[in-house]
N, C-alpha and C positions, 0 to 999 in steps of 0.2 A: 451202581452197575445194573441192578435189576430193578426196573421201575414199575412193573405191573405184577401184581400177585394174585393168583387164583388158587383157592384152597378147596380140595376135594377130599372126602373121607368115606371110604367103604372098607369094611373089615373083611379080611380073608379072601374075598373074590375080587378080581379087578372089575371096575365099572364097565358098562357096555362101551365098546369102542366109539360108538356114535356120540357118547357123552363127553369124550375127551378130545384134546387137540391132536393134530398130527404129530407134534413133538412128543407129547406124552406117550402116544401109541408107539412111536419109534423107540423110545426108551424101554417100554415094557417088552417089546419084541427083542431088544438087545439083552435085557435081563433074562428073559426066557431062554434065549439062545445059549447063554453062558451057564445058567444055574437050573434050568428046567422051569416047570410051571409052579413057582413058589408061592403064588397068590400074594395078596397084600393090598396096599393103597397108595394113591398119589397124594402126597402131603401138600405140595405146592408147586406152582409153575410161575416163573418170572422171567421176563425177557426184555431185550433191547433190540436196536437195529442190527447189532452184530451177532447175537446169539440168544439162546434160551436155556435157562437152568430149570431142570425138573428134579424134584426131590421125591424119592420113592421109599416106602417101607415094605419089606416082604412079610410073609405070614409068620416068620419067626421073630420079627421085631428088628431085624437088621435094616439100616438105612443106607441109601445110595444117592449120590449126586450124579446127574446125567447132563452133560453139556451137548446141546444140539445146534448145529449151524443150519442155514437155510437148506431146504430140500424136501423133507428134513433129513439131515445126516448126523448120526451120533458121532461126536468127536471124542467123547470120553465118558466112561461109566466107571465110577469108583465107589467102593464102600467107605462110609464115614462113621465116626463116632456119633453118639446120640446128641452131642453138643454141636454137631455140624462142622467141626473143625478139620476133619480129615486126619487128625493126629492119631497115631497108634497107641499113645500113652493112656488115653482115656481119663486124664486127670483134670480136665476141664480148664486148663490154663489158657491164657489169651494167645492170640496168634503170634508166632515167632517174629522177631525183628528181621527185616530184610536189609541187606547192605551189599556193597561191592558189586561183583559181576557173577552172574549165574547162567550156566548154559541150560537151555531148554531142550529136552529130548522127549518125544512122545512115546507112550507105551505102544507095544506092538499091536497093530490092527486099528490104531486110532490116528486121528489127524489134528488133535488139539489137546489142550490141557487147561485146567483152572486151578488157581491157588489163592490162598488167603494169607496175608502177612501184615505186619505193622512197619511203617516207615517213620523213623525218628525225625525230629525237627531239623530243618536245614541239611537234609541228606538226600541221596538218591540211590536207586538200585538199577542195575543194567541187566536185562535179560537178553541173552545171545541166542539166536535161532538161525540155523542153516536152512536156506531156502533157495529156490531156483527162479530164474527169469521166466516170467509168464504165469507163475503161480499167483494165487490170491491169498492175501494175508488178512486175517480178522483179529482185531485187538479191541477188547472191551475192559476198561478200567473203571471201577466204582469205589468211591471213598466213603468212609463212615466217620463222622465226627470232625471233618475238616476238609479243606480243599487240596487237591493234588493236580499236577500237570504231567503230561508225558510227551515224548517225541520219539521218532523212529529214524534211525540212520541206515543208509545203504552200506554195502560192503566197502565201498571206496571212501566212506566218511562223509559223503554228501547227505543232505537231508531228504528222506522220503516223505516225512511229515514234520513240519515245524511244531514247536511247542504249543500244545492246546490243552484245554481243561479236560479232566477225566470224565466230565459229563458227556463228552462227545466220543462215541465209538468210531473205530476206523475199519474200513474194508476197502481194499484196493489191490490192483495188480502190481506185481513186482517187475522191475526192469533190469535187475542185476542178479547174478548168482553168487552165493557165498553167505557169510555171516551177517545177518541183519541185527541191529541192536535196538531194543525197546527200552528206553530210559524213563523211569517214573521218578518225579521229583516232589519233595515236600519242602516248600519255601516258608512254611508257617512256623509258629512258635511252640507247637505241641505235636506229639506223635499222632499219626493218623493210620487207622486200620483200613486196608483196602482189599478188594477182590480183583483178580485179573484173569481174563480168559484169552487164550492165544490159540489160533488155529490156522492151518494152511489147507487150501483145496484148489 
């Protein structure tokens, strides 16, 4: 999902704005707007055609994942555990298994979300997202340790995007209003962990 990695490390004070990408600066601005001038460091930045993930650590050691679409526009900023799982348990267990149908709802003030899960062999998971005609949908699926495919259905059941490899992100304009379905499939013989970023703008 995230194909390029940039590691920066500065303790307690943010690096000079000129030394960072627009995406990292947008995430720092969002963090300051929510929590004040907490200081810290940019741990890494990794991106694809559909979006960019920036990982931050504030001066107290708390880590955050920030998803940025083009613009740059911050789609999501969330605090995560030290293992990067986003789990509140903090027990270091692996990503939870995904299955069935799950409805996607964005946090207030955001236009996207990012998740990590594991898809068992010969299974699929369907993410349902309500969206309107004329909006733009961003989907970025990245697999770790195996191959995955995904497809996108329109509200009327027709295909917005035929089955393609998770190596290829999607960004396109919607032409129907209602529930769109993003289905991720694992046709392999072993479980595969994946990241998925979904956004609307």
